[in-house]
C-alpha positions in Angstrom: 0.2 0.0 -0.3 1.4 3.3 -0.6 0.4 7.4 0.4 1.7 10.2 -1.8 0.9 13.0 -1.3 0.2 16.3 -2.9 3.6 17.4 -1.1 5.8 14.2 -2.4 9.4 15.1 -3.2 9.7 15.0 -6.9 12.6 12.3 -8.6 13.6 12.0 -11.6 11.1 15.4 -12.4 8.3 13.4 -11.2 6.2 13.0 -8.3 7.9 9.8 -5.3 4.7 8.4 -6.0 4.4 8.2 -9.7 8.3 6.7 -10.0 7.1 4.1 -7.6 4.5 3.5 -10.5 6.8 4.3 -12.9 9.1 1.9 -11.2 5.9 -1.1 -12.0 6.2 -0.8 -15.4 8.8 -2.7 -18.1 10.6 -0.6 -20.4 8.9 -1.4 -24.0 5.9 -2.3 -23.4 2.2 -0.7 -23.6 0.4 1.6 -21.5 -2.8 3.3 -20.7 -2.9 5.7 -18.4 -6.5 6.0 -17.2 -6.6 9.9 -15.7 -3.9 11.1 -16.8 -4.2 15.0 -15.2 -1.2 16.7 -16.9 0.8 13.7 -18.6 3.3 14.1 -16.2 3.8 10.1 -16.0 2.6 9.6 -18.7 5.6 11.9 -20.4 7.9 10.4 -18.1 7.0 6.4 -19.1 7.1 7.4 -23.0 11.0 9.6 -23.3 12.6 7.2 -20.1 11.3 3.9 -20.3 10.0 3.8 -24.0 6.7 2.5 -23.9 4.0 3.1 -26.6 1.9 5.1 -24.1 -1.9 6.2 -24.3 -3.8 8.7 -22.1 -7.4 9.0 -20.9 -8.5 12.3 -19.2 -11.7 13.1 -18.5 -11.1 17.1 -17.8 -10.7 19.0 -21.4 -7.5 21.6 -19.7 -5.7 18.1 -19.6 -5.6 16.7 -22.5 -5.1 20.1 -24.0 -2.3 19.9 -21.8 -1.2 16.2 -22.7 -1.8 17.1 -27.0 0.7 20.2 -26.1 2.7 18.4 -24.9 3.2 15.3 -27.8 1.4 12.7 -25.8 -1.4 10.4 -27.8 -4.1 11.3 -24.9 -7.5 11.4 -25.9 -10.4 13.0 -23.9 -12.5 9.9 -22.0 -14.2 8.7 -18.6 -12.7 6.1 -17.3 -16.8 4.3 -16.0 -18.0 4.7 -19.9 -14.7 4.8 -22.7 -12.7 1.7 -20.4 -14.9 -1.0 -22.7 -14.5 0.4 -26.3 -11.3 -1.1 -25.7 -9.9 -4.2 -27.0 -8.9 -7.4 -24.7 -5.1 -7.0 -23.9 -4.3 -4.1 -25.7 -2.4 -3.0 -23.4 0.2 -4.3 -21.2 -0.3 -2.2 -18.4 -3.6 0.4 -17.4 -2.6 2.5 -14.6 -5.1 4.6 -12.5 -3.4 6.9 -10.0 -5.3 8.1 -7.2 -8.9 8.1 -9.7 -10.8 5.5 -8.3 -12.4 7.0 -5.7 -14.1 9.7 -8.0 -15.3 6.3 -10.0 -19.1 5.5 -10.3 -18.4 1.9 -10.2 -15.1 1.0 -9.3 -15.5 -2.6 -9.2 -16.6 -2.3 -12.6 -13.8 0.4 -13.7 -11.0 -2.6 -12.1 -12.1 -5.3 -14.0 -11.9 -3.1 -17.3 -9.1 -2.1 -16.8 -7.5 -6.4 -16.4 -9.1 -6.5 -19.4 -8.0 -4.1 -21.9 -4.5 -4.5 -19.7 -2.6 -7.9 -18.6 -1.8 -5.7 -15.3 -3.6 -2.9 -14.4 -1.4 -0.3 -11.7 -3.9 1.1 -9.2 -3.2 4.1 -6.5 -5.4 5.2 -4.3 -6.0 7.4 -0.7 -6.3 4.8 2.4 -9.5 6.2 4.5 -8.1 3.4 7.5 -4.8 5.6 7.9 -4.6 6.9 11.1 -5.6 10.8 11.2 -8.4 10.2 9.3 -9.4 7.6 12.0 -8.8 9.6 14.9 -10.0 12.9 13.0 -13.6 11.3 12.8 -13.4 9.5 15.8 -12.9 12.9 18.2 -13.5 15.8 15.7 -16.9 14.8 14.9 -16.0 15.7 11.2 -15.2 14.3 7.5 -11.8 14.5 7.8 -8.9 16.3 6.1 -5.4 14.9 5.5 -2.1 15.8 2.6 -4.3 12.4 0.6 -8.1 13.4 1.0 -7.6 17.3 1.0 -11.1 18.2 0.3 -14.1 19.2 2.3 -17.3 16.5 2.7 -19.1 18.6 -0.2 -16.6 19.5 -3.0 -14.7 15.8 -2.8 -14.3 14.1 -5.7 -14.5 10.9 -3.8 -17.2 9.2 -3.6 -16.1 5.4 -3.2 -13.7 5.7 0.1 -12.4 2.6 0.8 -9.2 1.4 3.1 -6.1 -0.5 2.1 -8.1 -3.8 3.5 -11.3 -3.1 1.5 -9.2 -2.8 -1.5 -7.7 -6.5 -0.7 -10.9 -8.0 0.2 -12.3 -6.6 -3.5 -9.1 -8.2 -5.1 -9.9 -11.6 -3.4 -13.5 -11.4 -4.2 -12.7 -11.1 -8.4 -10.3 -13.3 -7.7 -7.7 -10.9 -8.5 -3.8 -11.2 -8.3 -2.1 -9.1 -6.4 1.4 -9.1 -7.6 2.7 -5.7 -5.4 1.5 -4.0 -2.2 2.8 -0.2 -1.0 2.6 1.3 2.1 3.6 5.3 1.1 3.8 7.9 4.3 2.5 11.1 3.5 5.5 12.2 1.6 5.2 9.5 -0.8 8.1 7.6 0.3 7.8 3.6 0.7 7.0 2.7 5.1 9.9 -0.3 4.8 9.2 -3.2 7.2 5.6 -3.0 8.0 3.8 -6.0 9.0 0.4 -6.6 6.7 -1.5 -5.4 9.7 -0.6 -2.4 10.4 -0.8 -1.2 6.6 -4.3 -0.7 6.8 -3.6 1.9 9.7 -0.1 3.1 8.8 -0.1 3.8 4.9 -1.8 7.3 3.9 -2.1 5.5 0.5 -2.1 2.1 -1.7 -0.6 1.2 -3.7 -1.0 -2.1 -6.3 0.0 -4.0 -9.2 -2.6 -6.4 -10.2 -2.7 -9.1 -12.9 -5.8 -11.5 -13.1 -6.2 -15.1 -11.9 
């Protein structure tokens, strides 16, 4: 499980959490970055790992920024547009910090693992100890580096925990090849026993494949 924050320290020109995702991608493979934003990760993978990269981004501003930088990105919605891609079209399908904002997370994961041989997913962990304490003692929906929005303006509509996501993968028969927990700066929390990942990690980062 992993927890990059908005303050994650850049490494090699991209955020630490994005670098960790890039480290999971083999060179010269086919990659689809869903919710690619301004294309920072896609550009890095294209330039440094020589992938055949494509992107999908909901916002027109993000698409424009990507295209201006020479990236192959289309405007699209993970909930509705992944189904238009053929099976095994990519080696990796990436969804970074976007899963909680999707309307049907399970269906999105199913489509990612149909379209790609592997899926890489990261998301903020709603079971982090700060979130638990702020909700318990403050009585309000918590705000953290990984969950910076107020309850009324958050794009996240399906908040989950690291353990919730593990349970979903088990229910779907999805194989977890790698799982990392990160601190608020986006660095791996090493030597962390599995039961503590759900408490200490601010974000989950998973490398998955079909069972």
